[in-house]
Backbone bond lengths (Angstrom), bond angles and torsions (degrees), N, CA, C in turn:
res aa  C-N    CA-C-N  psi(-1)  N-CA   C-N-CA  omega(-1)  CA-C   N-CA-C  phi
1 M - - - 1.440 - - 1.520 110.54 -
2 F 1.315 117.12 -49.52 1.450 121.54 176.16 1.529 107.10 -107.81
3 P 1.323 117.42 100.26 1.472 120.14 -175.88 1.531 112.08 -57.36
4 Q 1.312 115.41 141.91 1.458 124.10 176.48 1.533 112.41 60.78
5 S 1.326 117.80 27.90 1.460 120.46 179.10 1.523 109.12 -128.70
6 T 1.326 114.73 133.20 1.464 118.86 177.24 1.524 111.23 -104.36
7 V 1.317 118.08 -8.41 1.452 121.30 -175.55 1.530 111.72 -105.54
8 L 1.320 118.22 -36.53 1.460 120.68 -172.56 1.526 113.56 -70.20
9 D 1.324 117.67 -34.41 1.463 119.74 179.03 1.530 112.27 -60.00
10 P 1.335 118.70 -55.34 1.467 118.16 178.63 1.523 113.19 -62.21
11 L 1.335 116.92 -35.55 1.461 119.05 178.45 1.523 111.78 -64.08
12 F 1.331 117.34 -38.94 1.454 120.96 177.73 1.523 110.49 -61.75
13 W 1.341 116.72 -49.33 1.464 119.82 -176.88 1.528 111.31 -68.68
14 M 1.334 117.62 -33.63 1.470 119.01 175.37 1.525 110.63 -68.96
15 G 1.324 117.26 -37.47 1.457 120.54 176.02 1.516 111.80 -63.38
16 L 1.339 116.60 -40.67 1.462 120.20 177.22 1.527 110.74 -64.96
17 G 1.317 117.48 -38.10 1.467 121.11 176.67 1.519 111.56 -67.17
18 A 1.330 117.54 -39.81 1.468 120.69 177.57 1.521 110.54 -64.86
19 L 1.328 116.82 -35.37 1.459 120.71 175.94 1.523 110.63 -61.38
20 Q 1.330 116.44 -36.92 1.476 120.34 178.64 1.515 110.97 -62.62
21 V 1.314 116.70 -41.52 1.458 120.54 179.37 1.526 110.11 -61.00
22 L 1.320 115.97 -44.61 1.469 119.78 179.88 1.522 111.89 -65.76
23 V 1.326 116.92 -40.86 1.464 120.39 -179.83 1.521 110.27 -65.59
24 F 1.323 117.87 -48.58 1.460 120.49 -178.52 1.523 111.84 -66.56
25 A 1.337 117.38 -35.44 1.458 119.99 179.67 1.528 111.33 -71.06
26 G 1.317 117.42 -32.73 1.449 120.21 -175.51 1.516 116.08 -97.62
27 A 1.328 118.58 -10.64 1.457 120.89 -174.49 1.528 112.53 -63.26
28 N 1.305 117.23 -45.24 1.467 120.18 -178.67 1.529 110.00 -66.00
29 R 1.316 116.87 -42.19 1.469 120.69 179.11 1.526 110.52 -63.66
30 W 1.308 116.75 -40.59 1.459 121.90 178.35 1.525 110.80 -61.70
31 A 1.321 116.13 -44.26 1.462 120.50 179.80 1.527 111.22 -65.71
32 E 1.327 117.49 -37.62 1.465 120.76 176.92 1.524 111.28 -67.57
33 Q 1.316 116.14 -40.24 1.465 120.29 -178.16 1.524 111.24 -62.34
34 F 1.317 116.90 -39.21 1.452 120.93 180.00 1.522 112.63 -92.06
35 Q 1.337 116.49 5.43 1.466 123.38 176.06 1.525 112.02 51.42
36 L 1.329 116.07 51.56 1.462 121.17 -176.73 1.517 113.70 -82.25
37 G 1.309 118.57 -14.43 1.462 120.55 179.77 1.515 111.63 60.89
38 M 1.316 116.44 53.83 1.462 121.48 -175.96 1.524 110.70 -70.28
39 N 1.342 115.53 139.28 1.460 122.47 172.48 1.518 107.96 -129.87
40 W 1.318 117.51 -171.51 1.462 120.60 -171.34 1.516 112.63 -62.88
41 W 1.323 119.61 -39.50 1.459 119.35 -176.31 1.532 111.61 -76.68
42 K 1.317 117.64 -29.66 1.464 119.89 174.87 1.527 110.28 -69.19
43 W 1.339 116.13 -42.86 1.461 119.60 177.13 1.525 110.33 -64.12
44 S 1.333 117.87 -34.97 1.471 120.91 178.21 1.526 111.20 -64.43
45 L 1.331 116.42 -42.16 1.466 119.86 177.51 1.526 111.48 -63.47
46 V 1.316 116.27 -45.91 1.465 120.37 -179.47 1.531 110.26 -65.70
47 G 1.319 116.99 -42.46 1.468 120.59 178.60 1.517 112.40 -64.38
48 G 1.323 117.01 -40.01 1.463 120.19 176.86 1.509 112.07 -64.96
49 W 1.341 116.22 -39.61 1.462 119.77 177.75 1.523 110.12 -64.84
50 W 1.320 116.70 -45.15 1.462 120.14 -178.78 1.531 111.40 -64.82
51 A 1.326 117.30 -39.97 1.464 120.29 177.20 1.521 110.74 -63.21
52 S 1.325 117.12 -37.77 1.461 120.47 177.37 1.525 111.58 -64.86
53 V 1.328 116.00 -39.56 1.469 119.68 177.40 1.529 110.07 -62.88
54 L 1.329 116.54 -44.37 1.462 120.21 -179.22 1.528 111.80 -64.57
55 L 1.329 116.56 -42.81 1.457 119.16 178.96 1.521 111.75 -65.36
56 T 1.311 117.13 -35.32 1.457 120.22 177.51 1.521 110.75 -66.31
57 I 1.322 117.10 -44.89 1.470 120.14 178.51 1.518 110.72 -64.09
58 A 1.332 116.83 -46.58 1.464 120.40 -178.88 1.526 111.07 -63.99
59 G 1.326 117.07 -43.84 1.460 119.84 179.43 1.513 112.74 -65.54
60 S 1.308 116.87 -40.57 1.459 120.65 -179.96 1.518 111.90 -64.17
61 F 1.311 116.31 -46.92 1.458 119.10 -178.52 1.529 111.79 -73.49
62 T 1.322 117.52 -27.04 1.467 119.09 172.98 1.516 110.19 -67.00
63 L 1.323 117.37 -42.49 1.468 120.12 175.47 1.520 111.51 -61.63
64 L 1.318 116.82 -40.99 1.466 119.60 177.02 1.529 110.84 -61.32
65 G 1.322 117.02 -39.63 1.460 120.73 179.29 1.516 113.99 -71.07
66 E 1.317 116.36 -22.42 1.466 120.62 178.24 1.528 111.59 -91.59
67 N 1.315 116.48 17.49 1.466 123.29 -179.68 1.524 112.39 62.30
68 E 1.297 116.64 30.08 1.468 123.20 172.47 1.527 107.06 -111.61
69 G 1.313 115.09 57.27 1.449 121.33 -172.30 1.514 114.37 -59.51
70 L 1.330 116.56 -43.12 1.460 119.65 -178.26 1.531 110.83 -63.52
71 A 1.320 116.79 -42.63 1.464 120.32 178.34 1.528 110.97 -64.98
72 G 1.338 117.10 -39.36 1.464 120.22 178.93 1.513 112.28 -64.29
73 W 1.338 116.76 -42.63 1.469 119.75 179.33 1.518 111.52 -69.22
74 Y 1.334 116.81 -37.25 1.465 119.14 176.56 1.533 111.07 -64.40
75 L 1.322 116.48 -44.36 1.464 120.21 178.45 1.527 111.15 -60.36
76 L 1.326 115.69 -46.49 1.453 119.79 -179.99 1.526 111.03 -66.15
77 G 1.325 117.02 -40.27 1.456 120.59 -177.18 1.516 113.38 -71.24
78 F 1.319 117.20 -50.75 1.454 119.70 -176.23 1.526 112.49 -75.99
79 L 1.314 116.63 -54.66 1.464 119.56 -179.08 1.519 111.25 -68.67
80 G 1.334 116.33 -37.82 1.463 119.60 178.44 1.515 112.10 -63.44
81 T 1.320 116.57 -41.38 1.470 119.85 177.75 1.523 110.56 -64.40
82 G 1.314 116.38 -43.00 1.466 120.11 177.38 1.513 112.29 -61.75
83 L 1.320 116.76 -38.64 1.466 120.45 179.55 1.532 111.93 -70.59
84 I 1.311 117.31 -35.33 1.459 119.85 176.26 1.527 110.14 -64.73
85 I 1.316 116.45 -43.00 1.472 120.31 177.00 1.519 110.50 -63.81
86 A 1.339 116.87 -43.43 1.473 120.53 178.81 1.535 109.99 -63.50
87 G 1.325 118.04 -36.78 1.458 120.61 177.72 1.513 112.57 -65.83
88 A 1.325 116.88 -38.18 1.468 120.29 176.84 1.524 110.61 -65.73
89 I 1.330 116.20 -40.54 1.470 120.28 177.13 1.517 110.30 -64.99
90 L 1.331 116.84 -43.12 1.459 120.78 178.44 1.529 111.54 -60.99
91 L 1.335 116.84 -41.71 1.455 120.16 177.00 1.519 111.15 -62.76
92 R 1.318 117.08 -40.71 1.471 120.51 177.48 1.520 111.10 -61.94
93 V 1.344 116.39 -40.90 1.467 120.70 179.30 1.523 109.96 -65.54
94 L 1.326 117.37 -43.27 1.470 120.39 179.43 1.522 111.37 -63.00
95 I 1.318 117.09 -39.01 1.466 120.53 178.24 1.524 110.46 -69.61
96 A 1.338 117.05 -39.30 1.465 120.48 -179.64 1.529 111.39 -67.74
97 L 1.322 117.82 -30.96 1.468 121.36 -179.44 1.515 113.07 -92.46
98 K 1.317 116.21 11.03 1.463 120.58 -179.57 1.536 108.84 -63.21
99 P 1.347 117.29 135.66 1.472 119.19 178.83 1.524 110.77 -61.66
100 K 1.305 114.72 143.35 1.464 119.91 179.07 1.531 109.58 -74.46
101 A 1.324 115.40 143.30 1.473 120.42 179.55 1.519 110.19 -72.36
102 L 1.310 115.13 139.68 1.472 120.08 178.02 1.509 109.81 -77.06
103 S 1.311 117.60 135.40 1.465 121.29 -179.22 1.510 111.04 -91.04
């Protein structure tokens, strides 16, 4: 991924793993704060979206590391853009399905 570097590759993957810890630790609190009323199928949608984002990032940077830079940037650009749009739509759906407050 980082040509001629023995330190940056492991640091990148460790940083991505540390990001996972923060995301998983904060996801439930985030959902409670915004009162989204998460259940199993909502968590499944969010988890599937997040896994897709991770696979796109990992695949793109792996292609970049294999000297397939153009393919890596195309994967990150096209699929990444689609996933960002899908994430915005998913957030809109989660907000629209938020339980109504009891009066």
